[in-house]
N, C-alpha and C positions, 0 to 999 in steps of 0.2 A: 215138114208140110203143115202140121197141125196148127201152128200159130199164124199161118198165112191164109186163113179162110177168107173168102170174099163175101161181102154182104150183098143182098139183093138191092136193086136200085130203089130209090124212093118212089112212092106212089105218085100218080099224076098230081094229086093235091099237094103232096110234099114238094114235088118239082116246082110247082107254082111259087112256092116260098123259097126254094133253093136257087132257082135261075133268076137272077135279078135283071131288071131293066130300069133305065132312067125314068120310064113312064109307068112303072108298076110291075106286077108279075108278068112273066112271059108266058104266053099261051100258044096253042096251036102247033104249028110246024117246029118252032124253036124248042118246045118241050120234047118232041119226038126226035129232033136232031140230037139233043143232049142224050136221050135214052139210047138211040142207035150208037152214038159214040161210046157210051158206057158198055154196051153189049159187045162192040168190036174190041174194046180194050180187054174185057174179060176173056173172050174167045182167043184173042191173040196171046194173052199171057198163058192160058192153058195149053194152046198149041205149042208154044215155045218150050214149056215145061215138059210136055209129052215127048217132043222131039229130042230134048236133051236126055231124058231117062231112057228112051228107046234106042239111042245112038250107040250105046256101048254093046259090045259083043258079050256073049256068055249069059250067065244067069240074070234074070230080070230082078231089078232092085225092089226092096220092100216099099220104097218111096213111091213106086209106080202104083201100088195098090192104094196108098194113101191119097195120091193125086186123083185116081178114079173116084174115090169116095168124096173128096173135096169138090171135084168138078161136078159130080152128080148132085150133091147137096146144093151146090150153087145154082145149077140149072133148074132144079126143082123149085127153089125159092124164087128165081126169076119168073118161072112159069106161073107159080101161084100169084105173084104180084101182078103179072100181066092179066091173068084171069079176073082178079079182083077189080083192077082198073077198068077192064072191058065191061064187066057186069055193072059196076057203079056208074059208068057213063051212060048206060042204057036203063038206069033206074031199077035194076034188079037187086034183090036182097043178096048180100054176100055173107056166106057163113064163116 
């Protein structure tokens, strides 16, 4: 599990550079569509991994604890990035 950590999505500003358009950076709904797709992918991967690790009978594998840690860290990073983006769009100082 350890080598399979997920990175938080790029910030709104970074997304404007990452999501290209023939007319320049993509803004508005296209950015949020990209972000939603990323979040669905992360949740889907974690769900599949949890189902696989929980499907076996008997003792729970150590990998399950590692997955909980990895998933928790991933969701915390996503949450922090979302908070930063929300505050920056409203002109608030981000710590």
